[in-house]
Structure formats: C-alpha cells, structure tokens
N, C-alpha and C positions, 0 to 999 in steps of 0.2 A: 504494499499500500505506500501512497505517497501522502505525506502531511504537507499542505499549504500552511503557512504561517504569516502573520503581517506582524512586522516589527516595526516599532512605533519609536522613534527618539523622543526621550525626555525633553522636550524644548518648547519655546514660546510659538516658533512655526511648525506647521505641518509637514514631517519630515519622516518617510517611512519606505519600508522595502517588503515585497511579498517575495518569501523564497518557498520554493518546492524542494522537498529532502524526503529521502526513504524512510519508513517508519522503524527501520532496523539500524539506520545509522546513529551514531553516538551524540550525546551532548557536544562533544569536541567536534564532532563534524559540525554540528548547527553552529559552534561558536566560529569555525572556520569561516562558513558562508555567509555570517553576520558580519564579520570584520572586513572581509573582502566586498561586501555588496554595499558597504557605506565607505569603503575607500581607506582605511586604516591599514598600517602595515604589518600588524599582527605582532609586534613586539612587545605587548604589554601584558600584564596580568589580567585575568578577567575570572568572573565567575558567575554562574546562576544562582537565581534563589528561588525556591519553590513559593508560592504564596497562594492566599484564599481567592475568592471571586472578586473581592473589592482590593485586588494588588496589596495587600497587607504583607510583607516580606516574612518568610518563614526560614525553611533550612538552605544553608550554602552548600553548594556542590562548586569546588574549584577547580582550575586547570591543573593545578600541580598538588600533591600531596603536603598540606604544611603541619600536620601533626607531629605527635612526640614521637610515636612510634611509627616507624616505616610499614606503609602498607595497610596501616590501620584504618585510614581516611578513604572513604570512596571519591573518586575524581569523575570528571567530566566522561573521561573514555570507559568509565566502568558501566555507565548509563545509556543503554538504548533509549531512544526517543519514546518507542512505545512503552517503555516500562515505567513512564512518568506522566506521560501526556496522552490523552485521550477524550473522549466525547465528555467525559465529566470533569475531567479536570484539563483545562485549556490553557491557562495562564502560567507563566514564568517571567520571571525579571532578570534581565543581564547586565551587568556592569562591567564595562572595558575601561582599562587604565585607572587603578585608583588613585592617582595623583588628579586626573582631571575628572574622574567619577561619569565616563559618558554612561548615561543609564538609559535602559530599551525595556521596552514592555513588549512581550512577544505572546501572541495569541494564536492559537491553533484554529484556524479559519475553516478547515475543510479536510476530509479525510478520502482521497479518491484512489481509484484505479491507476497503476502506472502505465505513462503512455509508452508505446512501443518505440525504440529508437531515443528516447529522451536522454539526457545525461544528468545526473542529480549530483549534489544539490544545483539549483537553478535559481538563478533572481529573475522574478516572473514581471515583476513591475517595480518602479523606482519612482519615487514622488519628493521633490524638495532636495534642496543644496544643503550640505553640512555646513551648521556655522562653525566660525574660527575657534570657539572657546564652548565648553558645556556650560549647561545652566549650573549656575550655583546652586548648591544644595544647603538646606537647614536641618542639620541633625539634632532635634530636640524631642526629647520624651514627651509624649501626651501627657505624662502625671509627674513631670519635673518637681513641680512645688510639693508633692506629697513626699520627694525622697528626704528632703529637709526637715519635715516632721517627725521621719523614723527617728531621727537623732537630738531631737530637742529634748532637753531633759529639765528646762523650766529654770534653770539657773541663769541669773546675771552677775554681772561684776559685784554687787552689793552681797550677794551669796558668799561670796568667796571669803568675807570677812571671818567666816567660823575656822578658817585654818591659821588666823594670826595669834601668836603668842604659843603655837603647839612647838616645842622645842625637843619633840620624841624624833626628828628626824636630822640625820647629820648632812652637812653641808660637805659634799665631796669635791666639789670644785672642779674645775676643768682641768688642771694640771694632773691631779690624782687620777683622775681617769683614763688618760690617754698616754701616760708614761710606762 
C-alpha cells in the first residue's frame, strides 16, 4: 500500500508538500523524503513525535540512539510507517534541526494501492517557498504557575528570625571546608 502524507511547515505562510511513500518504508525513509522535498541538506538531527488528534506532542522517535544503553532506544529506522500510522492514527510531528526548530505537522491523508511503475517515495505536490528562518517557538508549560506553588513553604524573610541566637551550629568558614 502507498501512504500519502501532507507535510505542513509550522509557519505564518501556507507551505506544504504532499508525499507518497510505501507503508512498509520506515520513519527514516519518511524523514529523508521530507528533508529532500523541503530543500534541506539532511545534515541536521531530527525527530518524530507521536501526538494525539489535536497535535499534542507525546513520545519522541529520534534519528539516532541517544540513550544511555546502546540499542535500548528504538529509532526511526526501527519503525515501519504501518507500525505507528493507520486510518485511526493519522498524525505525527516532525522536527528538523534542533537549533532552528523547523517543525512540521505530518498527516496521513490517504492509503491507496501502489501505482505500477511509480518510484517511491515521491513528492506529489509542492506549495509555498521555504522562509529564511523557522518560526520562533515559545516553550512554556501550560501550568507553569503551578510549578512554583509546589515549592511554596509560606515563609518569608521575617520568619527567618527563628534562627537568630541559635549557637548550636559551628561556622566552618570557607577556608576550613576547602583545604
């Protein structure tokens, strides 16, 4: 079977590519098709991220094994497209170049029979020109304010008076600690 994807650059302008690729090709093959269709040189690190129906990022699938134990982490070449994408799970996020953070929304648009004589992967349609720079990302957690509440102990500077006059602690000073 042939998977037909629409790969949309996260940008202010409409920039996308339609790519056809075999369902038994790997995520690494899709990675190669995406960076080629958008004109990148392929010299940067990239990752796919599984996501839910509203594009909320979930698990990372990286190009290279970055785990502590070699072989423990599954990478793009370990996943056939049909292993993680189908009629029910149609969306995945692709990030190319972690310095510039080129981010793409990749959606499975159709599953069709293979066309005789066609060579896959293939860029079927190209719309829009790549901007010079990636859209700036704002990485802020939705519940960032709640993080500080977890560590709030209710004490302020006036409460520190309770430690004044307590001579049960020795002053070890800087010199004695580091010599």
